Structure formats: C-alpha cells, structure tokens
N, C-alpha and C positions, 0 to 999 in steps of 0.2 A: 388776166382778162378784165376789161373795163366793166363798170357797172352798166353802161349802156348795152354792151354785148350780152350781158346776162339777161337784161330785161327783154331783149328781142324775142326770146323764146319762153316768156313767162307762161306758166300754166297753173292749174289748180293745185298741183303739188307744192307750189310756192306759198300757198296761203298758210299763215301761221295760226297759232291757237286763238280762236275766237270766243273762248269761254267767257261768259258774262256779258256778251254783246248781243243786241237784239236787232234783227233785220226784218223788215217788212217787204215782201215781194209781191207786186200785183201781177195777176195772170200767171201765178206760179204753178198751175196744175198741168202745164204741158210746155213743150218746146224749150226756149231759152230760159224762161222763168223756172221751170222744173229743174233744169240742169243747174241753175244758180242755187235753188233751194237745196239740192243734193250736196253740192260742194260746200255750201256754208254750214249745213248741219253736220257734215262729216268732219268739220274742223271745230266743232264745239259750240257753234252759235245757236242761240234761240231764234227760231224763224217763224214768222207769221206768214202763212201762205194765203194771200187774199185773192179770191176768185169768184166768179159769178155763180158757179155751180158747186156747192159744198160737197155733194156726193162724189163728183168727179175729182175734186181736190183730195178727198179722203182716199179714194181709190188709187190716185196717183202716188201717194206717199206710203201706201200700205207696206211696201217692201223696203222702205228707207228708214234706217236707224237715225235717231236724233230727236231733239226737242223741237217738234214742228206742230204748230196749231193752224188749223184751217178756219178761216173766217170768210163770210160772204160779203162781197162787194160787187156792184155793177157800176162800172165807170161811165156808163151811159145814162146814169140817173143820179142827180144831185141829192135826192132823198136817200138813196142807198149809200152814197158816199158819206152823208151826214150821219147815218145810222152806224156805219163802220167806225167813224171817228168817235162817236159817243161810246161805242163798245170798247174803244181803246183808251178811254179817259184815264188820266193819271199814270199811264204806262210809258216808261222810257223807251224811246226808239233811237237807236244809234245810227242806223242807215235805212233810208227808204229807197227802194229800187222801183222806179216807175217803169215797169216793163210791159204791162198789158197793152194790147192795141188791136186794131182792125186794119186790114189792108185791102183797098180797092174793091169793096163790095158794090152791089147795085145801090142806087140812091135810097137812103133811108134816114130817118130822124131818130134822135135820142128821145127819152121820156120827156125832156125839157124843150124839145123842138129844135135842137141843134142838128146840123148835118152830122151823120154818124161818125165820120172820121175825125173832124176837128173837135167834135163834142166828146169823143172817147179819148183819143190820143193826146189831145192838148187840154181842153177845158176840164175834163174829168180829173186829170192828174194835177192841173193847176188848183182845182178845188180841194183835192185830197191833200196835197202838200200844205196848203194854207191851214186846213183844219187839223193837221197833225203837227203844226209848227211848234206848239207848246211841248208836245211829246219829244220832238227832236231837240229842243233847247234844254231838256233835262239831261241830255247826254254830254259827256266830257269832250267828245269829238264827233259832232253830228255831221251827217253827209247825206246828200240827195243825189241819186244817179238817175238820169232820165235817158231812156233808150230811144235813140233817133234812128236814122237810116241814110244811106247814100242817096236815097230818093229825095232828100231835102234839096238836092241840087236842081231838081226840076220844079221846085215849089216857089210860089209867090204868095205873100199874104195879101189877099184881095179884100181890103177893108170895105169896098163897095158891095161885095157879095160874098162874104166869108162863109155863108151857109149854102152856097152854090144853088140858091133858089132860082136864079135866072138861067144858069147853064151849069150842068153837072158833067164832069169828067172824073171817073173813078180815080185815075192816076194823078190828075192835077190836084184833086182834093186830098189824096194821100200825101203828095209832095208838100202841099201847104201845111198839113198837120205835122209832118216831120220837120219842116223848117220852123214851125212854131215851137217844137220841142227844143231846138237849139237856141232860139231867141229867148225862151223862158229860162233855160239854163244860165244864160249870160246875165240876165237881170237878177236872177236869184243869187248868183255868185256875188254880185256887188252888194245888193241889199242885205243878204244874209250875213255877210262878213262884217257888216256894220253893227249887227246885233251881237254876233259872237265871232271873235276874230279868227278862230280856227275852224269855222264852218266851211264846208266845201260843197259846191254844186258842180257836178261833172256830168257830161253826156257821153254816151257810148253807142257804137253801132256794130252789128254782128257781121257785116259784109253780106255775102250770100250764103245763107244757111238753110239746110233742108229741114224745115220744121213743119208742123201742122199748118201754120199760117201760110208758108210759101206753097205748100202742096194744095191748099184750098183757094189759092189766090184767084181773084178776078173771074168769077163765073161768066162774066161778059166776054172774056177772051176765050174763043173757041177755035176749032179747025186747025189749020197748019201752024199758026203761031203758037197755040197752046201745046201742040205735039212737039214743036221745035224746042220750046221752053223746057218741057219735061225731059227731052233728049239730052240737052246740054246741062241740065241740073246735076246729073250724076257725075259730070266731069268738073264743073265749076264749083258747085256748092260744097261746103264743108258740113260736117254733122253738127247737131245742136250743142254737143259738149264743147266743141271748138268755137262755135258761134257765141256761146255764153261767156267766153274768156274776157272779151273787152269789158263787159259790164261787171264781171267779177273783179277784174283788175281795178276798174274805176271805184268799186265799192270797198276794197280792202287795202290796196297798196298805199303805203304812206307817202311815197314819192310823187304821186299824181297831184298836181297843183289845183287849187280852186279855179274853176272856170275852164278846165281842160276838156278836150274831146278825144276819146279813145276809139280806135278801130283796128282792124287786122293789118298786119305789116306786109301782106303780099301785094302783087301787082293789082293796081286799081282798087286796092282795099277790099277785094272780093273775099279773100280768105287769108288765114295765117294767124300768127300770135299777136297779142295786143301791143300797140304802141300809141304814142300821142300823134294825132292827125289834125288836119285843118279843115274846117268847114268851108262852104262857099262864101263868096263876097257878101251875098245877101244875109247869110247867117251871122255876119259880123256888124250889121247895121244896127247900132245901139238905139238910134232914134226910133226905128221901126219896132225894135224889141220893147222899148218903153211904151210906145203907143199900143202895141199888142197887149201888154200887161194891163194897161188902163181899160182897154176894151174887154179883156177877160174878166176883170173885176166887175165891170158893168153887167156882162152877160150872166155871170154866176151869182151876182149879188153878194160877193165876198170881197171886202177890203183886205188886202194882203200886203204887209210890210209898207 
C-alpha cells in the first residue's frame, strides 16, 4: 500500500508520542478545539487551552487525563491577547493552533472597534501569533495552524470597508474573515521560513462539522431555511472528533509541507479524513495577502516579521 493510500484515512490513532511538546489551542473549551485538546493530551503533549471563559474551560477538561492548563484569552480584545502573551513569557511553544472563531453573528464590534468576525477570526489571531512569535522560535520545530473554512470561497477582502460599517452581511463578513485566515497563512509561511527554515504555517478546515458553533449559527437565519439546515445537518455533517482531524493532521504530521491547506477528503470537502486541499483563486493572491498583512499591522499596532 502506498504512503498516499495510508494518509487518506489518517485519524487520531496515527498521532505519535508528543511527550515534551507544548501546544496552545485557542477556543479549546468546546467543539473542534476541545477534540484537538483531548487528542493531543492523550498522546502525551502539554496543552494550554486558551479560552474566553476559564470556568467553562476547566469544566470541559474535568474528565480528560493529561497535562492541560487553562488560561484566559478573549480574541476580541487586544488587551486580553497581550495579557495572555505576557502570562506565557519565556514559555516554549511548539505548535499554536489558531482555532477560536465566531460565525455569522448579528453585527457587533470587538473591544477595539473592529467588526466582530474579522476582529476575532483574523486580527485577534494575527496579534496573538505575533506576540507569541518569540515563544515559537524557542521550539526546534515550530508550527502555526490556522483554522479556516470552505466559506472562504465566498469571501472578498474589502479594503474600502473591511469593518462592514457601510453595509453588513453576516455571511459576507464571515467569508472575508476566513479568506483572511488563508491569506495570513500564506504570508506567514514565507516570512516565517526566512527566520527559521523548518518553521511551518499551515491552514486547515473541518468541512461541515456538528459543533456548538454550527448549531448556534446565524440567529438572523430563521424559518424554513433554518429548519432545512438543521434537517440536513444530521445527514451531511460529521461529528466534532472527525471535524478536528484536519487541524490535528496539520499540527502533528511531519509530511505536511509549509504553506499547505488541509481539509476532509470527501465529496465537496464536506466530511471525511484529512488530505491536502486547494483554496480558492482569491486565497492564492499573494499581493492581496501582503496588503492585508500591512493593514493588519496598522490596525493592531503590531509590526510582525
């Protein structure tokens, strides 16, 4: 059997011994993040579960064995992100999994005045990654995994109204934030490898997974559409443990190359086992990616690489 055939059905049982390695997982108290925390801890990793509500995080890991520490972070607040980074000072981080996110909420702003989705999903993780960069560079094989979505295909980076202050569409803003995740991944892959040759920046998406995020999606979507969505979810969606496999594969598999994108291997990338996938044409526009990076530095006030 070829190596490719083996990889097609990669699952958490393929994770090797992670003893001595430290993983930071944002949004690790539920859904994909929690499944990732469970799998990593089960294979000997030290895991920092970073979440907004420490009590919920502590409750989530109560029945999980392993070296897991819960720390507070709100990706919608640059102050909170800086406080988290300060608390992690001098700690080696081998892998940062930028997993936390919000999906299609009513219009809202972060503590710093950013539209909630671009502010949390992209700018929050941009700031966090930059502030933890020195921690990552202490590792022998540093890696950053950014969780994106198939919804990036409907996204456009609207530099004229990135904060959706002129017109807000929950799904358009979500698509923009997920496209931003992939563009961020690409620039980070290039710039990070110049600092440390074996650094890897990888993106992953879960397909359609039945998580707390998907079940609470879009309060603005009601009536027949919402009922239809819930009806087909049980047929199309995979459970959170399967949905977490792409980001776990991206986080631990040696064969995944720098700059890669991982998603499910099933039809339409809705479900299945992890494999290397390809993003949209927009996600490969490096000129837009570099412009977004510069804008992100300006918005967060952080010069990064």
